[in-house]
C-alpha positions in Angstrom: 0.1 0.2 -0.1 1.3 3.3 -0.9 1.9 5.9 1.7 -0.8 8.4 2.3 0.6 11.7 1.7 -1.6 14.2 3.5 -1.7 12.2 6.3 0.3 14.4 7.9 -2.4 17.0 7.8 -4.1 15.4 10.4 -3.4 15.6 13.9 -4.7 14.8 17.3 -2.4 16.9 19.5 -4.1 17.8 22.6 -1.2 19.4 24.2 -1.9 23.1 25.6 0.6 25.7 23.8 -1.0 28.9 25.8 1.9 30.6 27.5 3.1 29.8 31.0 0.0 31.6 32.5 -1.1 27.8 32.4 0.4 26.4 35.0 -0.4 29.2 37.9 -4.0 28.9 37.1 -6.0 26.2 39.5 -7.6 24.1 36.9 -9.9 20.9 37.8 -7.8 17.8 35.7 -11.8 16.3 35.6 -13.8 19.7 34.8 -12.9 19.4 30.5 -10.4 18.2 28.1 -8.8 19.7 25.3 -10.1 17.5 22.3 -7.6 19.4 19.7 -4.9 22.0 19.5 -3.3 22.7 16.2 -1.1 25.4 15.0 1.9 26.2 13.5 4.3 24.8 15.4 2.2 21.3 15.6 2.1 21.6 11.4 3.6 23.9 9.8 1.9 26.5 8.1 -1.5 25.8 9.8 -3.3 28.3 11.9 -4.4 28.5 15.3 -7.6 26.1 16.8 -8.2 25.0 19.8 -11.2 22.3 20.5 -12.4 22.1 24.8 -15.1 19.6 25.9 -16.3 21.5 29.7 -17.8 18.5 31.5 -17.6 20.4 34.8 -17.8 24.2 36.1 -15.1 25.8 36.4 -13.4 25.5 40.0 -14.0 28.5 42.1 -11.8 31.3 42.0 -10.2 30.0 38.6 -11.2 30.2 34.7 -10.5 28.7 31.5 -8.3 31.7 30.1 -7.0 34.9 32.1 -7.8 38.5 30.9 -5.8 38.8 27.6 -5.5 40.8 24.5 -4.5 39.5 20.8 -2.6 42.6 19.6 -2.3 41.3 15.8 -4.9 38.5 15.5 -8.5 38.5 15.2 -10.1 35.5 17.2 -13.4 33.7 17.1 -14.7 31.9 20.0 -17.2 29.1 19.4 -19.4 27.8 22.2 -21.3 25.1 21.5 -24.4 22.6 23.0 -24.1 19.2 22.9 -27.2 17.9 23.1 -28.6 16.3 19.5 -32.2 17.1 20.4 -31.4 20.9 21.1 -27.8 21.8 20.0 -28.8 25.6 20.1 -29.6 25.2 23.7 -26.2 25.2 25.8 -26.5 22.8 28.1 -25.1 24.8 30.9 -24.2 28.6 31.2 -20.7 30.4 30.6 -19.7 33.6 31.4 -17.3 35.8 29.4 -16.0 39.1 29.5 -15.1 41.5 26.5 -13.4 44.6 27.4 -15.6 45.7 30.7 -18.7 43.5 29.9 -19.5 40.5 31.2 -21.6 38.0 29.1 -23.6 35.6 29.8 -23.7 32.7 27.5 -27.1 29.9 27.5 -27.2 29.4 24.0 -24.8 27.9 21.4 -22.9 31.0 19.4 -19.9 32.3 18.1 -18.0 35.4 19.4 -16.0 37.5 16.9 -12.9 39.4 18.9 -10.7 41.9 17.0 -7.5 42.1 17.8 -6.3 44.4 20.4 -9.9 43.6 22.6 -9.0 42.2 26.3 -11.9 39.2 27.0 -11.5 36.7 29.2 -11.7 35.6 31.8 -13.9 32.8 30.2 -15.3 30.8 33.6 -17.8 27.6 33.0 -20.9 28.2 35.5 -23.2 25.5 34.6 -22.7 22.3 32.9 -25.8 19.6 32.5 -24.8 18.3 29.5 -20.9 18.9 28.0 -20.0 22.1 26.2 -17.8 22.2 23.3 -15.3 25.6 23.0 -13.6 26.0 19.9 -11.1 29.1 19.5 -9.5 30.1 16.1 -7.4 32.8 14.7 -5.9 34.2 11.8 -2.1 33.6 13.3 0.1 30.9 13.1 1.0 30.6 16.5 -1.0 31.8 19.7 0.5 34.9 21.3 -1.2 37.1 23.7 -0.5 40.1 25.9 -1.7 39.9 29.4 -2.4 42.6 31.9 0.7 43.8 33.6 -1.2 43.2 36.9 -2.6 39.9 36.1 -0.5 38.0 38.7 -1.4 40.4 41.3 -5.2 39.8 40.4 -5.0 36.3 41.3 -3.9 36.8 45.3 
């Protein structure tokens, strides 16, 4: 059988590639799982794409992403319910901050985050059926800028 020349374009990578803040944020390993992570480091030429399945609310005092900005690229965050009988119902509640506004999400949606807009934290408030989060952006690699006082605000 001939070697499949496009097999290298398929990845099952689940390695989190955010910056070093990941180790500083309390996380519940049973709260959810990265399903896939793709960027130019995983497959040369690819753009940033991540999928995450939330199965429990975020731990009190923690979150999935700290407040941050993408200076050079726009992002899309998809938040989807997984009940096939009612895919528009989120099956829970996700809270996300965009600029200085806190939004409570209870229906499947896509959020456009223009470059330069501070966004997050993203907090999983309730989960009755798994919630799928998908993020992608027009960048070969995930980059972000955290607020200067971010570490202080954790304490």
